N, C-alpha and C positions, 0 to 999 in steps of 0.2 A: 757326546761332545760334538758341537757344531763344527762342520768342516769350513775352513776359511774359503772365501770366494774372491776371485779376481775382479769380477764385476757381476752385477745383477742383470738379468734378461727380462725385459718387459713383454708381456703378451700383446700381440697386435692382431687386428681382425680385418678380414677381407669381406667382400659382399656376400659370399655364400655362407658366412658364419653368423649373420644377424637377420632379424626380421623386424618389421615395424608394427607396433601395437595400434589397432584402430582406436579412434577417439570415443568419448562418451557422447559427443554430438556429431552428427554427420551434416554434410552440406551438398547441394546439387553441384556436380562437376562444372556445369555451365555457368555457375556463379563464382567460380574461383578465378583469381588473377595470377598469371605466371610472369608478370612483368619483371624485368631486371634493369636497374639503372647503373650505367658506367659513366661517371662524370655527368655530362649533360645529355648523353646518349641513352635513349630508352629502347629496350628490346621487348617485343611482345611475347616472345618465348625465350627462356633462359638457356638457350642451346647455341654453342659455338661449333663451327666446323673447323677441325684441326688444320694446322698449317702444313698439310701434306700435298705434295705435287700430284699425287694420285686422286686427290679430292678437290682442291681449290684452284680454279682458274678464274679469270675475270667473269666468265659465263656463270659458273656455279656460285661465285661470290654474289653476283647480282640476283640469282635465283634465291639464295639463302636469305638475303636481305628482304626480298619481296615476301618471303614466307614468315618473316618476323624475327629471324635469328641473325647470326653474324658469322660469316666465314672469314678466316684469317689466311691471307696469302703469304707464302714463304718467299721473302725477298732474296734468299740465298739459294733458291731452287731453280728449276728449269725455265720457269717463266721469265726470269731475268738474265738468263745465260744465253738464250737462243732467240733469234728473230721469229722462228716458227717452231715453238715448243711442241706442238701437236705431232710433228714428225718424229721427234725424239721420244715422246710418250708412246707412240706406236711401236718404236723399236724395243722399248723396255717391255711392253706387253707381249711381244712375240719371242723374246729370247728364252732359251731353254733354262730350266730352274738352276742347273749347276753353273750356268754362266751369268746369273742375275747379278750377283754382288760385284763381279769384275766389270760388268757392263755399266752398272750404276757408278762405280768409281771413275770409269773413263768419261762418262757423259757429264758428271758433275765436276770434272776438272776444268771445263771451259770457264773463262772468267765471268764474273758478274759485271754487267754493264749498266751504268747509271741511267742511260737513256731508256733501257728496257724497264727499269724500275718505274720511272715516270710514266712511260707509255701504259703499263699495266694498271697503275693506279688511276690514270685518267680514263682508261677504258671502263673501269668499274664505276667511276663517278658519272660518266656519260650515260650510263644505264640507270642513273637515278638511285644508286644503291649506297649503303654505308660501306666504307672501305676500311678494313683492319689489315695491318701488315705485320709480319713477324721477322725478326732477325736475331742473331746471336750477339752477345755483348761485344765481341771482337769487331763487328762491323757496324754497330749501332751509330756511332758518331757520324759516320759517312752516310749510311743509308736512310736513317731516320729523317735527316734534314731534307734529302731529296724527295722522300715519300710525302712528307708534310707539305712541302712546297707544291707538290703535284695535286694535293687535295686529300690525303689520307686522314680519316677521322679518328683512328685509334692506332697507337703504336704498341706492339707487343715485343718485349725483350725476353727471349726464351732460350734456355739451354737445359741440358739434363739436370743440372743443379745450379741454382743461382743464389748468391748470398749478397748481403749489403757490403760485407768486407771481403776483399780478395787480395791475396799475396801473389805478386808476379815480379818479373824483372823490368817491366816497362816503367818509364818515368812516371806516367799517370794513366792508369787504365780508366775504364768507364766508371764514373761516379754517378750513381743513379739519381741522387738528389739534384745534382747539377742538370742532368738530362730532363728531369721533371720540370724544373724551373725554366729551361730554355726552349722546350718543345711546346708548341701551341696545340696540343692534343693530349687526351688522357693516355697515360702510360700504364700498361699492364706488364707484370714481371712474373717469371716462373723459370724453373719449377722449384717448389719448396715442399717440405713434408714435416718440418718440425716447428714447435711453438716458438722457440727462441729466434730462429732464422726468419720466420714469418713476421714476428713482431718488429725485428730490426728493419726488414724490408718496408713494412708499412710506415715506419718512422721516416723513411726517405721521401714520402709524399706520393707514392704510387696510387693509381686509381683502382687497381685490382690485382689479385694474386692467383696464379695458376698453381694447382696442387697435384703432385703425383710424380713419383720417380720409380720406374720399373714395372708398372702394371699393364702397359698397353699390349694389345694383341700382336703388334709388329715390333715390340721392344724386347731386347735381350739383355738389358743392363744388369738385371739381377743374376743372370747366368754368366755373363762375361766378366763383370767386375764385382759382383756380390752386393751391390748397393741398391737399396730400395725399401719402401715401407708399404704394407698393404693399405689400400685406399680408404677404408673406413676409419682406421686409426689416424692416417695422415690427415684426412679431412677434419676429423674431430679436433686434432691438435692445432691445426691452422685456424679452425673456427674459434677455438679458445683464445688464440692470439688476437683474432679480429675483435672479439668481445672485450678483451682487456684494453686494446687500443681505442675502441669506441668509448669505453668507460673513462679513459684518461683524457681523450681529446674531443669527443662528440662527433668525430668524423668516421663514417662507416666505409670500410674498404671491403667490397665484395670478394669472395673467394670462389674459384671455379675449379671443380674436380675434373682433372684431365687424365684420362686413360683408365683402362680396365673395365669400363662399362660395356656389358654385352647386351643386356635385356632392359626392358622397361622397369623391371624390378630393381635392377642395379641402379638405374638412373634415379628412381624414387628414393632408394636407400642413401644415395649421395646427398640429397637434400635433407633427409631426416638426420643425417650425420653432421649437417651444418653448412652445406654448400649453398651458395646463392645462384650458381650456374653450373653447367657441365659442358665439357668439350668432348665431342665425339669424332672419331677418326675412321677406323675401318668399317664401322657400322654404316656410316654415310657414304663411304667410298664404294659401297655396293649399289649406289643409285645409278640409273642408266645415263644420267647426265655427267657423271664423274669422268674426268680425263684419264683416269687410270685403266679404263677399259676392263674392269673386273679384277684388277690387282691393286695392292696397296703396299707401301713401304714407308719407313720412318725417315726423319730428317738426319738421323745418325747412321742410317744404313750404308750410305756411300763414303763414310769416313775412310780416308786413304790409309791410315795405319791400324785403326781398331774399329771396324764396323760393329755397330750394336743394333742389329735389326736385320730383317730379311724381307724380300718380296714375298708376299703371300697372296693366294687367290681368294678373293672375297665374293666372286661371282657378281651378277647383276640382278638384284632383287626386284627392282622396279623404280619408278620415278621418285625423286627426292621428296616430293609432297606426300606421296603414299607412305614412305618410311617414317616421316615425321607425324603425319596427321591421319593415316589410314585412308580408307578402311583396310583393316588387316585381313590377310587371307591365310595367316599362320597363327598358331597358338603358342609359339615359342618365345614371344615377347620381343621380337626383333623388328616389329613394325608398329606404327602409331605410338611413338614415344610420348608425344604430347598428350594423347588420349590417356595413356597409362598414368602420366603425372597428374592430370586433372582428376582422374578416378581415385588415385591414391589420396589426393588432397581431400576429396569428398569423404572418403572413408575415415579420414583422420580429423574431419571437421576443420580443415585448414583453408581459410579463404585466401591467404597469401603464402608465398614461399617462406616468408619469415615465420608464419604460423606452423608450417610443416617442419621447420627446423626444431620446433619444440616438441614434436611427437616423440613418444616413448620408443626406444630401440632396445631390443633384447638379444642376448646371445641365443642362437637357435641351432638345432641339429640340421645336418644337410637335408635338403628337401626330399631326396630319394628315400629317406627313412620314414616319410609321412605319407605313403600311399601312392607315390608317383612312379614307382618302379616300372609298371606296365607301360605307362606313357613313354618313358625313356627307352625301354628296350624295343618297343614297337615303332618308335619314331612317329608318334601320332601328331599330326598338325591340324 
């Protein structure tokens, strides 16, 4: 006799549990295109630098744009709370580990100032760079207008979980469809992980969707509140929503896998799972130009009541250009992300990212069961 069930549990997959099957035709990596289109903005490489104070300053935003990607600056971070944020970042880098969370909470209690929002955006634009800025739904009405007036090219509305429908006590919260119509810039929204919520968000008119809850290296959401979906499954579910929305409307809404990517292999699996772009945080925070000075922490780390994240040491691996384009001096997949992507595309016969999305993906055993044990135990680089 079958036992009654309260609910069914669906199997979900992370990066370590899948592999990409090579194609029947291969292509030279230098003949592949990694372009990504967000509204009228075209990126040469489909890589975003996450809105972390440890990673994105006006300087690194300009550098990321020069290299063909896009850095997202956090408008609720230290750059918009202090006249001289470098001095505050230096304090965070020097504090003892046991004092890191309380120090972040204290420093992030300073008010956000509109004049600093405008100043930082203008600084990025003066460098001739694309400017993307991030804010939470609670501050979007105020900060988005200031940023766009100062010249911001892309607005990112981002929280741990974002939905098109929200219940609250306020008379009228943020209505994403209204924002899209009123702001003269493409609006990206995140984060989402389910088919249904992604589809509803796309129906509001957004230009792109961030995917991921809980997988980031500095994120503790799954530990603290138990919420999250492994990135392969989350990306596939949101990609299915994108395809359905495209079938219905003819409008293509790119999805960006945000969080959990450690190696070039993970990055490639994101695209094979359906992503149009990826967002990297701690991996890029290890560049020598990053303002975090070898440390990284998440946007929810300084939360005054329920911190979800911690300061971690990422070290300083080398220049941002080397991390993105190589040449790599390590074999662990944490350098030359673009080279890894183009090589994977070549093996799969994918000329474009859209082609790579169609590559076959299989459930695979952990790589250490396939002859890599000695590499791992001896830390061979």
